C-alpha positions as CSV (number, residue, x, y, z in Angstrom):
1,M,14.0,-4.6,2.4
2,K,11.4,-1.7,1.6
3,I,7.7,-2.1,2.3
4,A,5.2,0.1,1.4
5,I,1.9,0.9,3.4
6,P,-0.8,3.2,2.4
7,A,-1.4,5.7,5.2
8,D,-3.9,8.2,6.2
9,N,-1.5,10.8,7.3
10,N,2.2,11.3,6.6
11,N,3.6,10.5,10.0
12,I,4.7,7.0,11.6
13,D,1.8,7.0,14.1
14,S,-0.7,7.1,11.4
15,K,-3.4,4.5,10.8
16,V,-3.4,2.3,7.5
17,S,-5.7,3.8,5.1
18,Q,-8.5,1.5,4.0
19,S,-8.2,2.4,0.4
20,F,-5.1,1.6,-1.6
21,G,-5.6,3.7,-4.7
22,R,-7.2,6.6,-2.7
23,A,-4.7,6.7,0.3
24,P,-3.4,10.2,0.7
25,F,0.1,8.7,1.5
26,F,2.3,5.8,1.2
27,L,4.7,4.9,3.9
28,I,7.9,3.7,2.3
29,Y,9.8,1.5,5.4
30,D,13.2,0.3,5.0
31,T,13.3,-2.8,7.4
32,E,16.9,-2.9,7.5
33,T,17.7,0.8,8.4
34,E,14.2,1.5,9.9
35,K,14.3,4.5,7.6
36,S,10.6,5.9,7.0
37,D,9.9,8.0,4.0
38,F,6.3,9.4,2.8
39,L,5.0,9.7,-0.6
40,N,2.1,11.7,-1.7
41,N,-0.2,9.4,-3.4
42,T,-0.6,11.7,-6.7
43,A,-3.4,9.2,-7.9
44,A,-5.6,9.7,-4.9
45,S,-7.7,12.5,-6.9
46,L,-7.8,11.3,-10.5
47,Q,-11.2,10.4,-12.0
48,G,-10.1,6.9,-13.0
49,G,-7.2,4.5,-12.7
50,A,-6.3,5.5,-9.1
51,G,-5.3,2.1,-8.5
52,I,-3.0,1.4,-11.5
53,K,-1.3,4.8,-10.8
54,A,-0.8,4.4,-7.1
55,A,0.7,0.8,-7.9
56,Q,3.0,2.4,-10.2
57,L,4.2,4.9,-7.6
58,I,5.1,1.7,-5.1
59,V,7.0,0.0,-8.1
60,D,8.8,3.0,-8.6
61,S,9.8,3.4,-5.0
62,K,11.5,-0.1,-5.1
63,A,9.5,-1.6,-2.5
64,S,9.4,-5.3,-2.6
65,A,6.5,-5.8,-0.5
66,L,3.1,-3.9,0.0
67,L,1.0,-4.4,3.3
68,A,-2.8,-3.4,2.6
69,P,-6.2,-4.3,3.7
70,R,-7.5,-4.8,0.4
71,C,-6.4,-4.3,-3.3
72,G,-8.1,-4.3,-6.8
73,Q,-7.2,-6.5,-9.6
74,N,-5.9,-3.8,-11.9
75,A,-3.3,-2.4,-9.2
76,A,-2.4,-6.1,-8.1
77,D,-1.4,-6.6,-11.7
78,V,0.9,-3.8,-11.9
79,L,2.2,-4.8,-8.3
80,K,2.9,-8.4,-9.6
81,S,4.6,-7.5,-12.7
82,G,7.1,-5.1,-10.5
83,N,7.4,-8.6,-8.4
84,I,5.8,-7.0,-5.6
85,S,4.1,-9.2,-2.9
86,I,1.0,-8.1,-1.3
87,Y,0.3,-9.0,2.3
88,K,-3.1,-8.3,4.0
89,T,-2.6,-6.0,7.2
90,E,-3.9,-7.0,10.4
91,A,-3.9,-4.0,12.7
92,T,-4.8,-0.5,12.1
93,S,-1.4,1.3,12.7
94,L,1.6,1.4,10.5
95,M,3.8,0.5,13.2
96,E,1.8,-2.8,14.4
97,N,1.8,-3.9,10.7
98,I,5.4,-3.2,10.4
99,T,6.1,-5.3,13.5
100,A,3.6,-8.2,12.1
101,F,5.4,-8.2,8.9
102,K,9.0,-8.6,10.6
103,E,7.4,-11.4,12.7
104,N,6.4,-13.0,9.5
105,R,2.8,-13.0,10.8
106,L,1.1,-11.1,7.8
107,A,-0.5,-13.5,5.3
108,L,-0.4,-12.9,1.6
109,L,-3.5,-11.0,0.4
110,Q,-5.6,-13.4,-1.4
111,D,-8.8,-11.8,-1.8
112,I,-8.3,-9.4,-4.8
113,H,-11.3,-7.5,-5.7
114,T,-12.4,-6.2,-9.0
115,G,-11.9,-2.6,-8.1
116,F,-14.4,0.1,-6.8
117,H,-14.0,2.3,-10.0
118,D,-16.7,5.2,-9.4
119,K,-17.2,4.6,-5.7
120,Y,-14.3,6.8,-4.6
121,R,-14.4,9.4,-7.3
122,V,-13.8,12.9,-6.1
């Protein structure tokens, strides 16, 4: 199974990015092969619609799950239409969250917010 996680840096020692749509990178991690790939988030610098575009990147990556601290409604709608489950991260590092996911310790993300819209405009 492939999982996606927003990352501050493009290395496995990175912290989870606190912003889904504006994360600089996404880790795509295969839980079966333990292979890690990083995607540049081309949506991060968009004036608007970053969450929707970032969600489409995750759908296109063929991930089955997203691990994130938060997610906006529009992005969540795109992810759900791609049959991607959203789990709430519980730690700061990518690897801690991968371990927690594998051990079934992450809960589904319940608190989907309306979006930050202009808050992160670059």
